[in-house]
C-alpha positions as CSV (number, residue, x, y, z in Angstrom):
1,X,198.3,104.2,56.7
2,X,195.9,105.9,58.9
3,X,193.0,104.2,60.9
4,X,189.5,105.0,59.6
5,X,186.3,103.6,60.6
6,X,183.0,103.5,59.3
7,X,180.2,105.7,61.3
8,X,176.6,106.3,61.3
9,X,176.1,109.5,62.4
10,X,172.7,111.2,63.4
11,X,171.3,114.8,63.9
12,X,168.3,116.1,62.1
13,X,169.2,113.2,59.5
14,X,171.0,110.0,59.5
15,X,174.4,109.7,57.4
16,X,176.9,107.1,56.8
17,X,180.5,108.1,56.7
18,X,184.0,107.1,57.2
19,X,186.3,108.9,59.7
20,X,189.9,109.5,61.0
21,X,190.6,108.4,64.5
22,X,192.8,110.9,65.6
23,X,194.2,110.3,69.2
24,X,196.0,113.7,69.0
25,X,192.7,115.4,68.9
26,X,192.5,115.9,72.3
27,X,189.5,117.4,74.6
28,X,187.7,116.8,77.5
29,X,184.5,115.5,76.0
30,X,183.7,113.4,73.1
31,X,183.7,115.2,70.0
32,X,183.4,114.5,66.2
33,X,184.8,117.0,63.9
34,X,182.7,117.2,60.8
35,X,183.2,119.5,57.7
36,X,181.0,122.4,56.6
37,X,179.6,120.1,53.8
38,X,178.6,117.3,56.1
39,X,177.3,119.8,58.6
40,X,174.7,121.2,56.0
41,X,173.6,117.6,55.3
42,X,173.0,116.7,59.1
43,X,170.7,120.1,59.5
44,X,173.6,121.6,61.6
45,X,174.4,124.7,59.2
46,X,173.9,127.4,59.7
47,X,174.4,126.6,63.4
48,X,171.8,126.4,65.9
49,X,171.4,128.9,68.8
50,X,173.1,126.4,70.8
51,X,176.5,126.7,69.3
52,X,179.6,128.2,70.4
53,X,182.3,129.9,68.4
54,X,185.5,128.4,69.9
55,X,189.4,128.7,69.3
56,X,191.2,125.5,69.1
57,X,195.0,124.8,68.7
58,X,196.2,122.8,65.8
59,X,199.7,121.9,64.6
60,X,199.1,124.3,61.6
61,X,198.2,127.0,64.5
62,X,194.8,128.3,66.1
63,X,191.8,127.8,64.3
64,X,187.9,128.8,64.9
65,X,185.0,126.5,64.5
66,X,181.4,126.4,65.8
67,X,180.8,123.9,68.6
68,X,177.2,122.3,68.9
69,X,177.3,120.7,72.3
70,X,175.3,117.0,72.2
71,X,174.4,117.5,68.9
72,X,175.3,114.0,67.2
73,X,174.9,110.5,68.1
74,X,177.3,108.5,66.6
75,X,177.8,104.4,65.8
76,X,180.8,102.6,64.7
77,X,179.6,100.1,62.1
78,X,181.4,96.9,60.5
79,X,180.1,94.1,58.4
80,X,179.3,92.0,61.8
81,X,178.6,94.4,64.7
82,X,177.4,98.1,65.8
83,X,178.8,100.0,68.7
84,X,176.9,102.8,69.8
85,X,175.0,105.3,70.3
86,X,177.5,107.7,71.9
87,X,176.4,111.3,72.4
88,X,179.1,113.8,71.2
89,X,179.5,117.7,70.3
90,X,179.8,118.4,66.7
91,X,182.9,120.8,65.8
92,X,182.6,122.2,62.6
93,X,185.1,123.0,60.1
94,X,185.2,125.1,57.0
95,X,188.6,123.9,56.5
96,X,188.9,120.1,57.0
97,X,187.6,117.5,54.3
98,X,187.2,114.4,56.4
99,X,185.4,113.5,59.8
100,X,187.8,113.2,62.6
101,X,187.4,111.5,66.0
102,X,188.7,112.6,68.9
103,X,190.6,110.4,71.4
104,X,187.5,110.8,74.2
105,X,185.0,109.7,71.6
106,X,187.2,106.8,70.3
107,X,187.8,105.3,73.6
108,X,183.7,105.7,74.1
109,X,183.5,103.7,70.7
110,X,185.8,101.1,72.1
111,X,187.9,101.4,69.4
112,X,191.6,99.9,69.9
113,X,194.2,101.1,67.8
114,X,196.7,97.5,66.9
115,X,198.8,99.0,64.7
116,X,198.6,102.7,63.2
117,X,201.1,102.1,60.3
118,X,198.9,99.2,58.7
119,X,195.3,100.5,60.0
120,X,194.8,97.6,62.1
121,X,192.2,98.0,64.9
122,X,189.6,96.1,67.3
123,X,187.1,96.7,69.8
124,X,188.3,96.4,73.2
125,X,186.2,93.5,74.1
126,X,187.2,91.1,70.9
127,X,189.9,89.4,69.7
128,X,189.7,89.8,66.2
129,X,191.4,92.2,64.0
130,X,189.8,94.5,61.6
131,X,191.2,96.7,59.0
132,X,191.1,100.4,58.2
133,X,188.4,102.0,55.6
134,X,189.0,104.0,52.7
135,X,188.4,107.7,53.2
136,X,185.5,109.6,52.6
137,X,186.3,113.5,51.6
138,X,183.2,115.8,52.2
139,X,184.5,119.0,49.3
């Protein structure tokens, strides 16, 4: 089982979705990888003039995505709490169907993984155990 959390994402529109916390997605800045369909919903496609076409290394080989710096505000939302907003870059993928949170953004959102096998997590300033969300696919 993977760890997914519910997010509120704001660009020109506000959308709630789930996102996969991916600690193997390592870069220097907080980033949220969003599928092309979600980018369209958020008003980030076609890419704005501030977007850069960048190449990323993945387990399946290099891919090219548009990166829009500081394009998103992101909150983690649960039944009893919201953490955020955190401003982050948007990476727009025409391959991925799920939203992915990188390691830096997970840290800024105070996400602590307790058990990746069962999807248990918490915010770093609490002691309760929270559970993974069901996936949202943007196909």
